[in-house]
PDB file of N, H, CA, C and O in Angstrom:
ATOM      1  N   UNK A   1      24.038   4.061  11.949  1.00  0.00           N
ATOM      2  CA  UNK A   1      24.588   2.983  12.749  1.00  0.00           C
ATOM      3  C   UNK A   1      24.730   3.472  14.187  1.00  0.00           C
ATOM      4  O   UNK A   1      25.184   4.592  14.418  1.00  0.00           O
ATOM      5  N   UNK A   2      24.349   2.645  15.147  1.00  0.00           N
ATOM      6  H   UNK A   2      23.980   1.735  14.960  1.00  0.00           H
ATOM      7  CA  UNK A   2      24.454   3.041  16.548  1.00  0.00           C
ATOM      8  C   UNK A   2      25.905   3.236  16.965  1.00  0.00           C
ATOM      9  O   UNK A   2      26.809   2.600  16.423  1.00  0.00           O
ATOM     10  N   UNK A   3      26.113   4.099  17.908  1.00  0.00           N
ATOM     11  H   UNK A   3      25.379   4.616  18.348  1.00  0.00           H
ATOM     12  CA  UNK A   3      27.446   4.283  18.461  1.00  0.00           C
ATOM     13  C   UNK A   3      27.335   4.422  19.969  1.00  0.00           C
ATOM     14  O   UNK A   3      26.289   4.796  20.500  1.00  0.00           O
ATOM     15  N   UNK A   4      28.444   4.111  20.656  1.00  0.00           N
ATOM     16  H   UNK A   4      29.293   3.808  20.225  1.00  0.00           H
ATOM     17  CA  UNK A   4      28.461   4.117  22.120  1.00  0.00           C
ATOM     18  C   UNK A   4      29.689   4.887  22.563  1.00  0.00           C
ATOM     19  O   UNK A   4      30.792   4.649  22.069  1.00  0.00           O
ATOM     20  N   UNK A   5      29.500   5.805  23.490  1.00  0.00           N
ATOM     21  H   UNK A   5      28.605   5.998  23.891  1.00  0.00           H
ATOM     22  CA  UNK A   5      30.627   6.500  24.102  1.00  0.00           C
ATOM     23  C   UNK A   5      31.053   5.709  25.331  1.00  0.00           C
ATOM     24  O   UNK A   5      30.232   5.376  26.186  1.00  0.00           O
ATOM     25  N   UNK A   6      32.339   5.416  25.410  1.00  0.00           N
ATOM     26  H   UNK A   6      33.006   5.687  24.716  1.00  0.00           H
ATOM     27  CA  UNK A   6      32.860   4.642  26.534  1.00  0.00           C
ATOM     28  C   UNK A   6      33.148   5.602  27.676  1.00  0.00           C
ATOM     29  O   UNK A   6      33.903   6.559  27.509  1.00  0.00           O
ATOM     30  N   UNK A   7      32.556   5.354  28.824  1.00  0.00           N
ATOM     31  H   UNK A   7      31.943   4.576  28.960  1.00  0.00           H
ATOM     32  CA  UNK A   7      32.743   6.193  29.999  1.00  0.00           C
ATOM     33  C   UNK A   7      34.057   5.861  30.685  1.00  0.00           C
ATOM     34  O   UNK A   7      34.658   4.815  30.437  1.00  0.00           O
ATOM     35  N   UNK A   8      34.495   6.773  31.554  1.00  0.00           N
ATOM     36  H   UNK A   8      34.007   7.622  31.755  1.00  0.00           H
ATOM     37  CA  UNK A   8      35.693   6.504  32.349  1.00  0.00           C
ATOM     38  C   UNK A   8      35.432   5.314  33.262  1.00  0.00           C
ATOM     39  O   UNK A   8      34.320   5.137  33.760  1.00  0.00           O
ATOM     40  N   UNK A   9      36.438   4.517  33.474  1.00  0.00           N
ATOM     41  H   UNK A   9      37.341   4.660  33.069  1.00  0.00           H
ATOM     42  CA  UNK A   9      36.373   3.346  34.349  1.00  0.00           C
ATOM     43  C   UNK A   9      35.324   2.334  33.892  1.00  0.00           C
ATOM     44  O   UNK A   9      34.806   1.567  34.704  1.00  0.00           O
ATOM     45  N   UNK A  10      35.013   2.330  32.611  1.00  0.00           N
ATOM     46  H   UNK A  10      35.434   2.954  31.951  1.00  0.00           H
ATOM     47  CA  UNK A  10      34.068   1.344  32.075  1.00  0.00           C
ATOM     48  C   UNK A  10      34.857   0.312  31.278  1.00  0.00           C
ATOM     49  O   UNK A  10      35.726   0.658  30.478  1.00  0.00           O
ATOM     50  N   UNK A  11      34.549  -0.935  31.504  1.00  0.00           N
ATOM     51  H   UNK A  11      33.843  -1.216  32.154  1.00  0.00           H
ATOM     52  CA  UNK A  11      35.282  -1.976  30.798  1.00  0.00           C
ATOM     53  C   UNK A  11      34.828  -2.050  29.344  1.00  0.00           C
ATOM     54  O   UNK A  11      33.718  -1.643  29.002  1.00  0.00           O
ATOM     55  N   UNK A  12      35.684  -2.563  28.523  1.00  0.00           N
ATOM     56  H   UNK A  12      36.586  -2.894  28.801  1.00  0.00           H
ATOM     57  CA  UNK A  12      35.370  -2.709  27.101  1.00  0.00           C
ATOM     58  C   UNK A  12      34.220  -3.687  26.898  1.00  0.00           C
ATOM     59  O   UNK A  12      33.410  -3.515  25.987  1.00  0.00           O
ATOM     60  N   UNK A  13      34.147  -4.709  27.741  1.00  0.00           N
ATOM     61  H   UNK A  13      34.805  -4.848  28.481  1.00  0.00           H
ATOM     62  CA  UNK A  13      33.082  -5.701  27.630  1.00  0.00           C
ATOM     63  C   UNK A  13      31.708  -5.075  27.858  1.00  0.00           C
ATOM     64  O   UNK A  13      30.758  -5.374  27.135  1.00  0.00           O
ATOM     65  N   UNK A  14      31.607  -4.213  28.857  1.00  0.00           N
ATOM     66  H   UNK A  14      32.379  -3.970  29.444  1.00  0.00           H
ATOM     67  CA  UNK A  14      30.306  -3.594  29.119  1.00  0.00           C
ATOM     68  C   UNK A  14      29.922  -2.622  28.009  1.00  0.00           C
ATOM     69  O   UNK A  14      28.744  -2.512  27.668  1.00  0.00           O
ATOM     70  N   UNK A  15      30.897  -1.918  27.442  1.00  0.00           N
ATOM     71  H   UNK A  15      31.854  -2.008  27.719  1.00  0.00           H
ATOM     72  CA  UNK A  15      30.612  -1.013  26.326  1.00  0.00           C
ATOM     73  C   UNK A  15      30.176  -1.814  25.103  1.00  0.00           C
ATOM     74  O   UNK A  15      29.259  -1.412  24.387  1.00  0.00           O
ATOM     75  N   UNK A  16      30.827  -2.931  24.869  1.00  0.00           N
ATOM     76  H   UNK A  16      31.572  -3.258  25.450  1.00  0.00           H
ATOM     77  CA  UNK A  16      30.459  -3.786  23.745  1.00  0.00           C
ATOM     78  C   UNK A  16      29.059  -4.354  23.932  1.00  0.00           C
ATOM     79  O   UNK A  16      28.297  -4.468  22.972  1.00  0.00           O
ATOM     80  N   UNK A  17      28.720  -4.711  25.173  1.00  0.00           N
ATOM     81  H   UNK A  17      29.339  -4.619  25.953  1.00  0.00           H
ATOM     82  CA  UNK A  17      27.389  -5.221  25.478  1.00  0.00           C
ATOM     83  C   UNK A  17      26.323  -4.149  25.210  1.00  0.00           C
ATOM     84  O   UNK A  17      25.260  -4.457  24.670  1.00  0.00           O
ATOM     85  N   UNK A  18      26.604  -2.893  25.585  1.00  0.00           N
ATOM     86  H   UNK A  18      27.467  -2.644  26.024  1.00  0.00           H
ATOM     87  CA  UNK A  18      25.674  -1.798  25.306  1.00  0.00           C
ATOM     88  C   UNK A  18      25.522  -1.572  23.809  1.00  0.00           C
ATOM     89  O   UNK A  18      24.420  -1.326  23.317  1.00  0.00           O
ATOM     90  N   UNK A  19      26.642  -1.656  23.085  1.00  0.00           N
ATOM     91  H   UNK A  19      27.536  -1.855  23.485  1.00  0.00           H
ATOM     92  CA  UNK A  19      26.601  -1.469  21.637  1.00  0.00           C
ATOM     93  C   UNK A  19      25.752  -2.550  20.971  1.00  0.00           C
ATOM     94  O   UNK A  19      24.923  -2.250  20.112  1.00  0.00           O
ATOM     95  N   UNK A  20      25.954  -3.787  21.361  1.00  0.00           N
ATOM     96  H   UNK A  20      26.628  -4.031  22.059  1.00  0.00           H
ATOM     97  CA  UNK A  20      25.166  -4.883  20.791  1.00  0.00           C
ATOM     98  C   UNK A  20      23.684  -4.703  21.079  1.00  0.00           C
ATOM     99  O   UNK A  20      22.849  -4.968  20.214  1.00  0.00           O
ATOM    100  N   UNK A  21      23.348  -4.257  22.282  1.00  0.00           N
ATOM    101  H   UNK A  21      24.026  -4.042  22.985  1.00  0.00           H
ATOM    102  CA  UNK A  21      21.959  -4.027  22.651  1.00  0.00           C
ATOM    103  C   UNK A  21      21.351  -2.917  21.791  1.00  0.00           C
ATOM    104  O   UNK A  21      20.212  -3.032  21.339  1.00  0.00           O
ATOM    105  N   UNK A  22      22.110  -1.850  21.568  1.00  0.00           N
ATOM    106  H   UNK A  22      23.035  -1.757  21.935  1.00  0.00           H
ATOM    107  CA  UNK A  22      21.618  -0.764  20.726  1.00  0.00           C
ATOM    108  C   UNK A  22      21.412  -1.225  19.296  1.00  0.00           C
ATOM    109  O   UNK A  22      20.431  -0.846  18.656  1.00  0.00           O
ATOM    110  N   UNK A  23      22.332  -2.043  18.784  1.00  0.00           N
ATOM    111  H   UNK A  23      23.130  -2.351  19.303  1.00  0.00           H
ATOM    112  CA  UNK A  23      22.194  -2.563  17.424  1.00  0.00           C
ATOM    113  C   UNK A  23      20.936  -3.413  17.308  1.00  0.00           C
ATOM    114  O   UNK A  23      20.215  -3.327  16.314  1.00  0.00           O
ATOM    115  N   UNK A  24      20.677  -4.222  18.309  1.00  0.00           N
ATOM    116  H   UNK A  24      21.263  -4.292  19.116  1.00  0.00           H
ATOM    117  CA  UNK A  24      19.503  -5.095  18.281  1.00  0.00           C
ATOM    118  C   UNK A  24      18.221  -4.271  18.329  1.00  0.00           C
ATOM    119  O   UNK A  24      17.275  -4.561  17.597  1.00  0.00           O
ATOM    120  N   UNK A  25      18.177  -3.262  19.169  1.00  0.00           N
ATOM    121  H   UNK A  25      18.946  -3.026  19.763  1.00  0.00           H
ATOM    122  CA  UNK A  25      16.980  -2.428  19.293  1.00  0.00           C
ATOM    123  C   UNK A  25      16.712  -1.607  18.041  1.00  0.00           C
ATOM    124  O   UNK A  25      15.557  -1.395  17.673  1.00  0.00           O
ATOM    125  N   UNK A  26      17.775  -1.141  17.382  1.00  0.00           N
ATOM    126  H   UNK A  26      18.713  -1.313  17.682  1.00  0.00           H
ATOM    127  CA  UNK A  26      17.587  -0.290  16.205  1.00  0.00           C
ATOM    128  C   UNK A  26      17.189  -1.093  14.977  1.00  0.00           C
ATOM    129  O   UNK A  26      16.721  -0.517  13.995  1.00  0.00           O
ATOM    130  N   UNK A  27      17.365  -2.407  15.009  1.00  0.00           N
ATOM    131  H   UNK A  27      17.746  -2.874  15.806  1.00  0.00           H
ATOM    132  CA  UNK A  27      17.033  -3.235  13.858  1.00  0.00           C
ATOM    133  C   UNK A  27      18.128  -3.248  12.811  1.00  0.00           C
ATOM    134  O   UNK A  27      17.910  -3.713  11.692  1.00  0.00           O
ATOM    135  N   UNK A  28      19.287  -2.751  13.155  1.00  0.00           N
ATOM    136  H   UNK A  28      19.463  -2.373  14.064  1.00  0.00           H
ATOM    137  CA  UNK A  28      20.403  -2.667  12.219  1.00  0.00           C
ATOM    138  C   UNK A  28      20.854  -4.056  11.766  1.00  0.00           C
ATOM    139  O   UNK A  28      21.067  -4.279  10.574  1.00  0.00           O
ATOM    140  N   UNK A  29      20.999  -4.975  12.694  1.00  0.00           N
ATOM    141  H   UNK A  29      20.827  -4.793  13.662  1.00  0.00           H
ATOM    142  CA  UNK A  29      21.473  -6.318  12.340  1.00  0.00           C
ATOM    143  C   UNK A  29      20.429  -7.071  11.524  1.00  0.00           C
ATOM    144  O   UNK A  29      20.781  -7.838  10.627  1.00  0.00           O
ATOM    145  N   UNK A  30      19.166  -6.866  11.819  1.00  0.00           N
ATOM    146  H   UNK A  30      18.879  -6.243  12.548  1.00  0.00           H
ATOM    147  CA  UNK A  30      18.111  -7.513  11.038  1.00  0.00           C
ATOM    148  C   UNK A  30      18.142  -7.017   9.599  1.00  0.00           C
ATOM    149  O   UNK A  30      17.926  -7.790   8.664  1.00  0.00           O
ATOM    150  N   UNK A  31      18.411  -5.724   9.423  1.00  0.00           N
ATOM    151  H   UNK A  31      18.586  -5.097  10.182  1.00  0.00           H
ATOM    152  CA  UNK A  31      18.499  -5.159   8.077  1.00  0.00           C
ATOM    153  C   UNK A  31      19.682  -5.755   7.314  1.00  0.00           C
ATOM    154  O   UNK A  31      19.571  -6.050   6.124  1.00  0.00           O
ATOM    155  N   UNK A  32      20.792  -5.928   7.986  1.00  0.00           N
ATOM    156  H   UNK A  32      20.882  -5.689   8.952  1.00  0.00           H
ATOM    157  CA  UNK A  32      21.972  -6.525   7.340  1.00  0.00           C
ATOM    158  C   UNK A  32      21.677  -7.963   6.934  1.00  0.00           C
ATOM    159  O   UNK A  32      22.014  -8.377   5.825  1.00  0.00           O
ATOM    160  N   UNK A  33      21.047  -8.728   7.831  1.00  0.00           N
ATOM    161  H   UNK A  33      20.773  -8.391   8.732  1.00  0.00           H
ATOM    162  CA  UNK A  33      20.719 -10.116   7.508  1.00  0.00           C
ATOM    163  C   UNK A  33      19.745 -10.193   6.341  1.00  0.00           C
ATOM    164  O   UNK A  33      19.849 -11.082   5.496  1.00  0.00           O
ATOM    165  N   UNK A  34      18.806  -9.267   6.297  1.00  0.00           N
ATOM    166  H   UNK A  34      18.722  -8.545   6.984  1.00  0.00           H
ATOM    167  CA  UNK A  34      17.806  -9.272   5.232  1.00  0.00           C
ATOM    168  C   UNK A  34      18.458  -8.992   3.880  1.00  0.00           C
ATOM    169  O   UNK A  34      18.037  -9.540   2.861  1.00  0.00           O
ATOM    170  N   UNK A  35      19.480  -8.143   3.869  1.00  0.00           N
ATOM    171  H   UNK A  35      19.822  -7.697   4.697  1.00  0.00           H
ATOM    172  CA  UNK A  35      20.135  -7.763   2.620  1.00  0.00           C
ATOM    173  C   UNK A  35      21.368  -8.600   2.314  1.00  0.00           C
ATOM    174  O   UNK A  35      22.144  -8.246   1.426  1.00  0.00           O
ATOM    175  N   UNK A  36      21.562  -9.690   3.023  1.00  0.00           N
ATOM    176  H   UNK A  36      20.932  -9.977   3.745  1.00  0.00           H
ATOM    177  CA  UNK A  36      22.747 -10.512   2.814  1.00  0.00           C
ATOM    178  C   UNK A  36      22.757 -11.129   1.412  1.00  0.00           C
ATOM    179  O   UNK A  36      23.810 -11.223   0.782  1.00  0.00           O
ATOM    180  N   UNK A  37      21.598 -11.543   0.929  1.00  0.00           N
ATOM    181  H   UNK A  37      20.742 -11.467   1.441  1.00  0.00           H
ATOM    182  CA  UNK A  37      21.487 -12.152  -0.386  1.00  0.00           C
ATOM    183  C   UNK A  37      20.487 -11.364  -1.215  1.00  0.00           C
ATOM    184  O   UNK A  37      19.539 -10.788  -0.680  1.00  0.00           O
ATOM    185  N   UNK A  38      20.704 -11.343  -2.525  1.00  0.00           N
ATOM    186  H   UNK A  38      21.474 -11.811  -2.959  1.00  0.00           H
ATOM    187  CA  UNK A  38      19.783 -10.642  -3.408  1.00  0.00           C
ATOM    188  C   UNK A  38      18.479 -11.413  -3.485  1.00  0.00           C
ATOM    189  O   UNK A  38      18.467 -12.637  -3.610  1.00  0.00           O
ATOM    190  N   UNK A  39      17.394 -10.681  -3.409  1.00  0.00           N
ATOM    191  H   UNK A  39      17.404  -9.686  -3.307  1.00  0.00           H
ATOM    192  CA  UNK A  39      16.076 -11.284  -3.500  1.00  0.00           C
ATOM    193  C   UNK A  39      15.371 -10.676  -4.703  1.00  0.00           C
ATOM    194  O   UNK A  39      15.222  -9.458  -4.803  1.00  0.00           O
ATOM    195  N   UNK A  40      14.943 -11.532  -5.604  1.00  0.00           N
ATOM    196  H   UNK A  40      15.064 -12.522  -5.523  1.00  0.00           H
ATOM    197  CA  UNK A  40      14.260 -11.036  -6.790  1.00  0.00           C
ATOM    198  C   UNK A  40      12.963 -10.346  -6.380  1.00  0.00           C
ATOM    199  O   UNK A  40      12.353 -10.713  -5.376  1.00  0.00           O
ATOM    200  N   UNK A  41      12.537  -9.342  -7.160  1.00  0.00           N
ATOM    201  H   UNK A  41      13.033  -9.045  -7.976  1.00  0.00           H
ATOM    202  CA  UNK A  41      11.292  -8.646  -6.823  1.00  0.00           C
ATOM    203  C   UNK A  41      10.091  -9.584  -6.729  1.00  0.00           C
ATOM    204  O   UNK A  41       9.216  -9.386  -5.885  1.00  0.00           O
ATOM    205  N   UNK A  42      10.040 -10.604  -7.590  1.00  0.00           N
ATOM    206  H   UNK A  42      10.750 -10.764  -8.276  1.00  0.00           H
ATOM    207  CA  UNK A  42       8.911 -11.535  -7.522  1.00  0.00           C
ATOM    208  C   UNK A  42       8.946 -12.337  -6.227  1.00  0.00           C
ATOM    209  O   UNK A  42       7.897 -12.617  -5.647  1.00  0.00           O
ATOM    210  N   UNK A  43      10.144 -12.714  -5.762  1.00  0.00           N
ATOM    211  H   UNK A  43      10.997 -12.487  -6.233  1.00  0.00           H
ATOM    212  CA  UNK A  43      10.266 -13.445  -4.494  1.00  0.00           C
ATOM    213  C   UNK A  43       9.891 -12.549  -3.322  1.00  0.00           C
ATOM    214  O   UNK A  43       9.242 -12.999  -2.378  1.00  0.00           O
ATOM    215  N   UNK A  44      10.297 -11.278  -3.376  1.00  0.00           N
ATOM    216  H   UNK A  44      10.824 -10.912  -4.143  1.00  0.00           H
ATOM    217  CA  UNK A  44       9.950 -10.338  -2.320  1.00  0.00           C
ATOM    218  C   UNK A  44       8.442 -10.151  -2.235  1.00  0.00           C
ATOM    219  O   UNK A  44       7.872 -10.112  -1.145  1.00  0.00           O
ATOM    220  N   UNK A  45       7.796 -10.034  -3.406  1.00  0.00           N
ATOM    221  H   UNK A  45       8.259 -10.066  -4.291  1.00  0.00           H
ATOM    222  CA  UNK A  45       6.345  -9.872  -3.455  1.00  0.00           C
ATOM    223  C   UNK A  45       5.655 -11.101  -2.873  1.00  0.00           C
ATOM    224  O   UNK A  45       4.697 -10.980  -2.109  1.00  0.00           O
ATOM    225  N   UNK A  46       6.145 -12.283  -3.239  1.00  0.00           N
ATOM    226  H   UNK A  46       6.923 -12.381  -3.860  1.00  0.00           H
ATOM    227  CA  UNK A  46       5.565 -13.525  -2.738  1.00  0.00           C
ATOM    228  C   UNK A  46       5.727 -13.643  -1.225  1.00  0.00           C
ATOM    229  O   UNK A  46       4.798 -14.057  -0.532  1.00  0.00           O
ATOM    230  N   UNK A  47       6.908 -13.279  -0.709  1.00  0.00           N
ATOM    231  H   UNK A  47       7.662 -12.942  -1.273  1.00  0.00           H
ATOM    232  CA  UNK A  47       7.157 -13.343   0.724  1.00  0.00           C
ATOM    233  C   UNK A  47       6.238 -12.387   1.472  1.00  0.00           C
ATOM    234  O   UNK A  47       5.689 -12.738   2.517  1.00  0.00           O
ATOM    235  N   UNK A  48       6.069 -11.179   0.939  1.00  0.00           N
ATOM    236  H   UNK A  48       6.515 -10.893   0.090  1.00  0.00           H
ATOM    237  CA  UNK A  48       5.207 -10.204   1.593  1.00  0.00           C
ATOM    238  C   UNK A  48       3.743 -10.626   1.551  1.00  0.00           C
ATOM    239  O   UNK A  48       3.018 -10.411   2.523  1.00  0.00           O
ATOM    240  N   UNK A  49       3.296 -11.214   0.460  1.00  0.00           N
ATOM    241  H   UNK A  49       3.884 -11.388  -0.329  1.00  0.00           H
ATOM    242  CA  UNK A  49       1.915 -11.681   0.358  1.00  0.00           C
ATOM    243  C   UNK A  49       1.663 -12.812   1.353  1.00  0.00           C
ATOM    244  O   UNK A  49       0.615 -12.851   1.998  1.00  0.00           O
ATOM    245  N   UNK A  50       2.618 -13.731   1.478  1.00  0.00           N
ATOM    246  H   UNK A  50       3.469 -13.700   0.954  1.00  0.00           H
ATOM    247  CA  UNK A  50       2.470 -14.822   2.442  1.00  0.00           C
ATOM    248  C   UNK A  50       2.427 -14.290   3.872  1.00  0.00           C
ATOM    249  O   UNK A  50       1.660 -14.784   4.697  1.00  0.00           O
ATOM    250  N   UNK A  51       3.244 -13.289   4.162  1.00  0.00           N
ATOM    251  H   UNK A  51       3.867 -12.887   3.491  1.00  0.00           H
ATOM    252  CA  UNK A  51       3.227 -12.699   5.502  1.00  0.00           C
ATOM    253  C   UNK A  51       1.884 -12.027   5.772  1.00  0.00           C
ATOM    254  O   UNK A  51       1.355 -12.120   6.879  1.00  0.00           O
ATOM    255  N   UNK A  52       1.331 -11.354   4.771  1.00  0.00           N
ATOM    256  H   UNK A  52       1.761 -11.278   3.871  1.00  0.00           H
ATOM    257  CA  UNK A  52       0.026 -10.709   4.934  1.00  0.00           C
ATOM    258  C   UNK A  52      -1.067 -11.752   5.169  1.00  0.00           C
ATOM    259  O   UNK A  52      -1.961 -11.544   5.989  1.00  0.00           O
ATOM    260  N   UNK A  53      -0.995 -12.876   4.449  1.00  0.00           N
ATOM    261  H   UNK A  53      -0.269 -13.046   3.783  1.00  0.00           H
ATOM    262  CA  UNK A  53      -1.972 -13.949   4.655  1.00  0.00           C
ATOM    263  C   UNK A  53      -1.885 -14.511   6.070  1.00  0.00           C
ATOM    264  O   UNK A  53      -2.910 -14.761   6.704  1.00  0.00           O
ATOM    265  N   UNK A  54      -0.657 -14.710   6.567  1.00  0.00           N
ATOM    266  H   UNK A  54       0.175 -14.507   6.051  1.00  0.00           H
ATOM    267  CA  UNK A  54      -0.476 -15.214   7.932  1.00  0.00           C
ATOM    268  C   UNK A  54      -1.058 -14.237   8.949  1.00  0.00           C
ATOM    269  O   UNK A  54      -1.712 -14.645   9.910  1.00  0.00           O
ATOM    270  N   UNK A  55      -0.816 -12.945   8.731  1.00  0.00           N
ATOM    271  H   UNK A  55      -0.285 -12.614   7.951  1.00  0.00           H
ATOM    272  CA  UNK A  55      -1.370 -11.944   9.650  1.00  0.00           C
ATOM    273  C   UNK A  55      -2.891 -11.980   9.635  1.00  0.00           C
ATOM    274  O   UNK A  55      -3.521 -11.911  10.690  1.00  0.00           O
ATOM    275  N   UNK A  56      -3.491 -12.087   8.446  1.00  0.00           N
ATOM    276  H   UNK A  56      -2.979 -12.143   7.589  1.00  0.00           H
ATOM    277  CA  UNK A  56      -4.949 -12.120   8.343  1.00  0.00           C
ATOM    278  C   UNK A  56      -5.522 -13.348   9.034  1.00  0.00           C
ATOM    279  O   UNK A  56      -6.533 -13.252   9.729  1.00  0.00           O
ATOM    280  N   UNK A  57      -4.885 -14.505   8.848  1.00  0.00           N
ATOM    281  H   UNK A  57      -4.064 -14.583   8.283  1.00  0.00           H
ATOM    282  CA  UNK A  57      -5.338 -15.728   9.514  1.00  0.00           C
ATOM    283  C   UNK A  57      -5.256 -15.596  11.020  1.00  0.00           C
ATOM    284  O   UNK A  57      -6.142 -16.048  11.745  1.00  0.00           O
ATOM    285  N   UNK A  58      -4.179 -14.968  11.486  1.00  0.00           N
ATOM    286  H   UNK A  58      -3.459 -14.600  10.896  1.00  0.00           H
ATOM    287  CA  UNK A  58      -4.009 -14.786  12.917  1.00  0.00           C
ATOM    288  C   UNK A  58      -5.101 -13.883  13.481  1.00  0.00           C
ATOM    289  O   UNK A  58      -5.654 -14.156  14.546  1.00  0.00           O
ATOM    290  N   UNK A  59      -5.406 -12.807  12.761  1.00  0.00           N
ATOM    291  H   UNK A  59      -4.957 -12.585  11.896  1.00  0.00           H
ATOM    292  CA  UNK A  59      -6.454 -11.880  13.195  1.00  0.00           C
ATOM    293  C   UNK A  59      -7.799 -12.581  13.218  1.00  0.00           C
ATOM    294  O   UNK A  59      -8.569 -12.418  14.165  1.00  0.00           O
ATOM    295  N   UNK A  60      -8.092 -13.367  12.175  1.00  0.00           N
ATOM    296  H   UNK A  60      -7.466 -13.499  11.406  1.00  0.00           H
ATOM    297  CA  UNK A  60      -9.380 -14.085  12.119  1.00  0.00           C
ATOM    298  C   UNK A  60      -9.463 -15.128  13.226  1.00  0.00           C
ATOM    299  O   UNK A  60     -10.531 -15.332  13.802  1.00  0.00           O
ATOM    300  N   UNK A  61      -8.364 -15.783  13.527  1.00  0.00           N
ATOM    301  H   UNK A  61      -7.496 -15.617  13.059  1.00  0.00           H
ATOM    302  CA  UNK A  61      -8.370 -16.798  14.587  1.00  0.00           C
ATOM    303  C   UNK A  61      -8.616 -16.143  15.947  1.00  0.00           C
ATOM    304  O   UNK A  61      -9.255 -16.744  16.811  1.00  0.00           O
ATOM    305  N   UNK A  62      -8.125 -14.939  16.147  1.00  0.00           N
ATOM    306  H   UNK A  62      -7.606 -14.450  15.445  1.00  0.00           H
ATOM    307  CA  UNK A  62      -8.318 -14.244  17.415  1.00  0.00           C
ATOM    308  C   UNK A  62      -9.762 -13.767  17.538  1.00  0.00           C
ATOM    309  O   UNK A  62     -10.292 -13.688  18.646  1.00  0.00           O
ATOM    310  N   UNK A  63     -10.400 -13.449  16.419  1.00  0.00           N
ATOM    311  H   UNK A  63      -9.969 -13.513  15.519  1.00  0.00           H
ATOM    312  CA  UNK A  63     -11.793 -12.979  16.453  1.00  0.00           C
ATOM    313  C   UNK A  63     -12.766 -14.109  16.772  1.00  0.00           C
ATOM    314  O   UNK A  63     -13.817 -13.874  17.368  1.00  0.00           O
ATOM    315  N   UNK A  64     -12.421 -15.327  16.380  1.00  0.00           N
ATOM    316  H   UNK A  64     -11.567 -15.518  15.896  1.00  0.00           H
ATOM    317  CA  UNK A  64     -13.324 -16.469  16.603  1.00  0.00           C
ATOM    318  C   UNK A  64     -13.242 -16.965  17.979  1.00  0.00           C
ATOM    319  O   UNK A  64     -13.933 -17.919  18.333  1.00  0.00           O
TER     320      UNK A  64
END
């Protein structure tokens, strides 16, 4: 988990803003959102296959 050291004469708001930015960059919040609900293995497989199909279509569309 990201952490932020608060400097002297730094407001809490700016430290919180830096912390939120670090969380967003590290992908920590996305991981929490992804694990919020249980996903069955078959649903996970289906979601990943659909994402792969979308990527392939996008690549083919760019080639044409």
